[in-house]
C-alpha positions in Angstrom: -34.1 37.7 -31.2 -37.3 37.1 -33.1 -38.5 39.5 -35.8 -41.3 40.7 -33.5 -38.9 41.8 -30.8 -36.7 43.5 -33.4 -39.7 45.4 -34.6 -40.6 46.3 -31.0 -37.1 47.6 -30.4 -37.0 49.5 -33.7 -40.3 51.2 -33.1 -39.5 52.2 -29.5 -36.1 53.5 -30.6 -37.6 55.8 -33.2 -40.2 57.1 -30.7 -37.5 57.7 -28.1 -35.3 59.7 -30.5 -38.3 61.7 -31.7 -39.2 62.4 -28.1 -35.7 63.6 -27.3 -35.8 66.1 -30.2 -38.9 67.9 -29.0 -37.7 69.9 -25.9 -34.6 71.4 -27.6 -36.4 72.2 -30.8 -39.3 74.0 -28.9 -36.9 75.8 -26.6 -34.7 77.2 -29.3 -37.7 78.1 -31.5 -39.5 80.0 -28.8 -36.4 81.6 -27.3 -35.6 83.1 -30.7 -38.6 85.4 -30.8 -40.4 84.9 -27.5 -39.8 85.4 -23.8 -39.0 83.0 -20.9 -42.6 83.2 -19.9 -43.7 82.1 -23.4 -41.3 79.1 -23.2 -42.6 78.2 -19.7 -46.2 78.3 -21.0 -45.4 76.0 -23.9 -43.6 73.5 -21.8 -46.2 73.6 -19.0 -48.9 72.9 -21.6 -47.2 69.7 -22.5 -46.6 68.6 -18.9 -50.0 69.4 -17.3 -52.2 67.3 -19.6 -49.7 64.5 -19.3 -50.0 64.4 -15.5 -53.8 64.8 -15.5 -54.5 62.1 -18.0 -52.2 59.4 -16.8 -54.8 57.7 -14.6 -57.3 57.7 -17.4 -54.6 56.3 -19.8 -54.0 53.5 -17.4 -57.6 52.4 -17.7 -57.4 52.7 -21.5 -54.2 50.6 -21.5 -56.1 47.8 -19.7 -59.2 48.0 -21.8 -57.9 48.0 -25.3 -55.1 46.2 -27.2 -51.8 47.9 -26.4 -50.6 48.1 -30.0 -53.7 50.0 -31.0 -53.3 52.5 -28.2 -49.6 53.0 -29.0 -50.4 53.3 -32.7 -53.0 56.0 -32.0 -50.7 57.8 -29.5 -47.8 57.9 -31.9 -50.0 59.1 -34.8 -51.3 61.9 -32.6 -47.8 62.9 -31.7 -46.8 62.8 -35.3 -49.7 65.0 -36.3 -48.9 67.5 -33.5 -45.3 67.7 -34.5 -46.2 68.2 -38.1 -48.6 70.9 -37.1 -45.8 72.6 -35.1 -43.5 72.3 -38.0 -46.0 73.9 -40.3 -46.6 76.8 -37.9 -42.9 77.5 -37.6 -42.4 77.4 -41.3 -45.4 79.7 -41.9 -43.8 82.7 -40.1 -43.1 84.1 -36.6 -43.7 81.9 -33.6 -47.3 82.0 -32.4 -47.3 80.9 -28.8 -51.0 80.1 -28.3 -51.0 77.6 -31.2 -47.7 76.1 -30.1 -49.1 75.7 -26.5 -52.2 74.0 -27.9 -50.2 71.5 -30.0 -47.8 70.9 -27.0 -50.9 70.0 -24.9 -52.0 67.5 -27.6 -48.5 66.0 -27.5 -48.6 65.7 -23.7 -51.9 64.0 -23.8 -50.6 61.5 -26.4 -47.6 60.8 -24.2 -49.9 60.1 -21.3 -51.8 57.5 -23.3 -48.8 56.0 -25.0 -46.7 55.4 -21.8 -48.8 52.8 -19.9 -49.6 51.0 -23.2 -46.0 50.8 -24.2 -45.3 48.9 -20.9 -48.2 46.5 -21.6 -47.1 46.1 -25.2 -43.7 44.7 -24.0 -45.5 42.3 -21.6 -47.8 41.2 -24.4 -45.1 40.7 -27.1 -42.1 39.4 -25.1 -42.1 36.1 -23.2 -41.1 36.1 -19.5 -37.6 34.7 -19.9 -36.7 37.4 -22.5 -38.2 40.5 -20.9 -35.2 41.6 -18.9 -32.9 41.5 -21.9 -35.5 43.4 -24.0 -36.1 46.0 -21.3 -32.3 46.4 -21.0 -32.0 47.1 -24.7 -34.9 49.5 -24.6 -33.2 51.4 -21.8 -29.9 51.6 -23.7 -31.8 52.9 -26.8 -33.6 55.5 -24.6 -30.3 56.5 -23.0 -28.6 56.9 -26.4 -31.6 58.9 -27.7 -31.5 61.2 -24.6 -27.8 61.9 -25.4 -28.1 62.3 -29.1 -31.4 64.1 -29.2 -30.5 67.5 -27.9 -27.4 67.7 -30.0 -29.2 66.5 -33.1 -32.0 69.0 -32.5 -29.5 71.8 -32.2 -27.8 70.7 -35.4 -31.1 70.5 -37.3 -32.0 74.0 -36.0 -28.8 75.4 -37.5 -28.9 73.4 -40.7 -32.6 73.4 -41.7 -34.5 75.5 -39.1 -37.0 74.6 -36.3 -39.9 74.0 -38.7 -38.1 71.3 -40.7 -36.8 69.8 -37.4 -40.4 69.4 -36.1 -41.5 67.9 -39.4 -38.7 65.4 -39.1 -39.8 64.6 -35.6 -43.3 64.0 -36.8 -42.0 61.7 -39.5 -40.1 59.7 -36.8 -43.3 59.3 -34.8 -45.1 58.1 -37.9 -42.5 55.5 -38.5 -42.8 54.3 -34.9 -46.6 54.2 -35.2 -46.4 52.0 -38.4 -43.7 49.8 -36.9 -45.4 49.2 -33.5 -49.0 49.2 -34.8 -48.3 46.2 -37.0 -47.1 44.0 -34.1 -49.0 40.8 -33.6 -50.0 40.4 -30.0 -52.2 37.7 -28.3 -55.9 38.7 -28.4 -57.0 39.2 -24.7 -60.2 37.6 -23.6 -62.8 40.3 -23.3 -64.9 40.1 -20.0 -68.6 39.4 -20.4 -69.4 42.7 -18.8 -67.1 45.6 -18.1 -67.5 47.8 -15.1 -67.7 51.6 -15.6 -64.7 53.8 -16.0 -64.6 55.0 -12.4 -65.1 51.4 -11.1 -62.1 50.3 -13.2 -60.0 53.2 -11.9 -60.9 52.2 -8.3 -60.0 48.6 -9.1 -56.6 49.7 -10.4 -55.9 51.6 -7.2 -57.1 48.6 -5.2 -54.7 46.4 -7.2 -51.9 48.9 -6.6 -52.4 48.8 -2.8 -52.3 45.0 -2.9 -48.6 45.2 -3.7 -46.6 46.8 -0.8 -43.4 46.2 -2.7 -44.7 48.4 -5.5 -45.9 51.3 -3.2 -42.7 51.3 -1.3 -40.6 51.5 -4.4 -42.7 54.1 -6.0 -42.2 56.3 -3.0 -38.5 55.8 -3.1 -38.4 56.5 -6.8 -40.4 59.7 -6.3 -37.8 60.9 -3.8 -35.1 60.0 -6.3 -36.7 62.0 -9.1 -37.2 65.0 -6.7 -33.5 64.8 -5.8 -32.5 64.5 -9.5 -34.4 67.7 -10.2 -32.4 69.4 -7.5 -29.1 68.1 -8.8 -29.9 69.1 -12.4 -30.7 72.6 -11.3 -27.9 73.2 -8.8 -25.2 71.0 -10.3 -24.2 73.5 -13.1 -24.1 76.4 -10.6 -21.7 74.5 -8.3 -19.6 73.3 -11.2 -19.2 76.8 -12.5 -18.5 78.3 -9.0 -16.3 75.7 -7.4 -15.3 72.8 -9.7 -13.6 74.5 -12.7 -16.3 76.1 -14.8 -18.7 75.0 -17.5 -16.4 72.4 -18.8 -16.4 70.7 -15.5 -20.2 70.2 -15.6 -19.9 68.9 -19.2 -17.4 66.2 -18.0 -19.7 65.4 -15.0 -22.7 65.1 -17.2 -20.9 62.9 -19.7 -19.7 60.6 -16.9 -23.3 60.3 -15.8 -24.5 59.4 -19.3 -21.8 56.8 -19.6 -22.8 55.3 -16.3 -26.4 55.2 -17.4 -25.6 53.3 -20.5 -23.2 50.9 -18.8 -25.8 50.1 -16.1 -28.6 49.5 -18.7 -26.3 47.3 -20.7 -25.3 45.3 -17.6 -28.9 44.8 -16.4 -29.6 42.3 -19.1 -26.4 40.3 -18.5 -26.4 39.8 -14.7 -27.8 36.7 -12.9 -30.3 38.7 -10.7 -32.1 36.5 -8.2 -33.6 39.1 -6.0 -34.4 42.0 -8.4 -36.1 44.3 -6.0 -33.0 44.2 -3.7 -30.9 45.3 -6.7 -33.4 48.0 -7.5 -33.3 49.4 -3.9 -29.5 49.4 -3.7 -29.1 50.9 -7.3 -31.6 53.7 -6.5 -29.8 54.5 -3.2 -26.5 54.8 -5.1 -27.7 58.2 -6.4 -27.1 59.6 -2.9 -23.3 59.4 -3.7 -23.6 61.9 -6.5 -25.8 64.2 -4.4 -23.3 64.1 -1.5 -20.2 64.5 -3.7 -21.7 67.5 -5.4 -23.1 69.1 -2.2 -19.7 68.7 -0.5 -17.9 70.2 -3.5 -15.5 67.3 -3.7 -12.9 67.5 -6.5 -14.3 67.3 -10.0 -13.0 63.8 -10.8 -14.6 62.5 -7.6 -17.9 64.1 -8.4 -17.8 62.7 -12.0 -17.1 59.2 -10.6 -19.9 59.5 -8.1 -22.3 60.7 -10.9 -21.1 57.7 -13.0 -22.0 55.3 -10.2 -25.3 57.2 -9.4 -26.6 57.1 -12.9 -25.2 53.7 -13.4 -27.6 52.6 -10.7 -30.4 54.2 -12.6 -29.5 52.4 -15.8 -29.4 49.1 -13.9 -32.6 49.6 -11.9 -34.9 50.7 -14.8 -34.9 47.4 -16.8 -35.1 45.4 -13.6 -38.0 47.5 -12.3 -39.9 47.3 -15.6 -39.5 43.5 -15.6 -40.6 43.1 -12.0 -43.8 45.0 -12.7 -44.5 43.0 -15.9 -43.9 39.8 -13.9 -45.7 40.5 -10.7 -48.7 42.6 -11.7 -51.6 40.8 -13.4 -51.7 41.6 -17.1 -55.2 42.9 -16.9 -54.2 45.6 -14.4 -50.7 46.4 -15.7 -51.7 49.7 -17.4 -53.5 51.1 -14.4 -50.9 50.1 -11.8 -48.0 51.2 -14.0 -49.7 54.6 -14.6 -49.4 55.4 -10.9 -45.6 54.8 -11.1 -45.3 57.0 -14.1 -47.4 59.8 -12.6 -45.1 60.0 -9.5 -42.0 60.0 -11.7 -43.3 62.6 -14.1 -44.4 64.9 -11.3 -41.5 64.7 -8.9 -38.7 65.8 -11.1 -40.3 69.1 -12.3 -41.0 69.8 -8.6 -37.4 69.3 -7.8 -36.4 71.7 -10.5 -39.0 74.3 -9.4 -37.9 74.3 -5.7 -34.2 74.2 -6.3 -33.7 78.0 -6.7 -35.8 79.0 -3.6 -34.0 76.4 -1.5 -30.6 77.6 -2.7 -31.6 81.2 -2.0 -32.6 80.4 1.5 -30.2 77.7 2.6 -27.4 77.7 0.0 -26.6 74.8 -2.3 -24.9 72.4 0.1 -27.7 71.8 2.6 -30.4 70.9 0.1 -28.2 68.4 -1.7 -27.0 66.7 1.5 -30.5 66.5 2.8 -31.6 65.0 -0.5 -28.8 62.5 -0.4 -30.0 61.3 3.1 -33.6 61.1 1.9 -32.7 59.2 -1.2 -30.6 56.7 0.7 -33.2 56.2 3.5 -36.3 56.1 1.2 -34.8 53.5 -1.1 -32.8 51.3 1.3 -35.9 51.4 3.6 -37.7 49.5 0.9 -35.6 46.4 2.0 -37.8 46.3 5.2 -40.8 45.1 3.1 -40.8 41.3 3.1 -42.0 41.0 -0.5 -38.9 43.0 -1.6 -36.5 40.5 -0.1 -38.5 37.5 -1.3 -37.2 35.4 -4.2 -40.3 34.2 -6.0 -39.3 31.1 -8.0 -41.7 32.1 -10.8 -39.6 35.1 -11.6 -37.3 33.0 -13.8 -36.8 36.0 -16.2 -34.1 37.3 -13.9 -32.0 34.1 -13.7 -30.2 34.4 -17.0 -28.6 31.3 -18.5 
């Protein structure tokens, strides 16, 4: 790999690990002295600006150099986490200030996410994108595993304030690393349309790709179902599969599958990537069905390994397809719609899980979700562009 790609991977890994530290640190800090309502407010103040600003961020990602937007977003996240750390060190938790700084963090995430995708497309040549996206997915998976445990350890060892200061420092390192990347200078149009016009153009470009809309719908159903599983899975494991330790084993099996799938994505000779994406997404139905039917714990763990293995496989493939098929000048806007659906659907699944379980039990919602995931994602194969094999997508034919 070139030094530029190493720098990209290093910066994104620092950012992924810092991001993984935030939820556990905030949760433990607020729960120590606050209520569940306070925690919900702080977390919601991060999520809501993120969702509202994603379409705006897509336009910004297409208007300005990606490295500058990512630099600004990481610096803002660093400042917000340093502010949270200072607040926590100063004394008792003050929820309004924490909520405000969480909102700043969410806004920065919204602007950084589409630009991070365009940054990969700008820095990495077509033939290398799948390998790089695969390695980025492995780094994110490792960060999501190590982050909560590291945050808990930091809380016990040095306290939540210092943990947040460390998180801010990691974002600063990411900003310096990624902000210095050399990217091709895009040609500026002679005259730019207004913001709303660019937003409409982005939606028009999105609608021009039936393969994209079909997959985004399928992925939205997947994220909704994942929220249900994460909410109901621990309850079923405790009640029927052997207790809390059973859920730990199941979760670890899923994590292992995610990492294996992401690692394999960059090493397989994929000629029809969207077919692989559809089948890999549908594989999550196995985990939903196994858990809903309360099959023996080893079977559920194996199904979860396969289900999240599919997620690990599809994520790099999906990122690479978007970067290959969507014009570079519209990549931020088109990609922001994908991120918006993903970010919104999983919290919705978490929110509706308890009411559904109270009214229909835990089995029916999971089995219905399994059917919906399979149908929504395998149904994507009916779209001609999904089954097509564009010869220009040589990035997927690894030599």
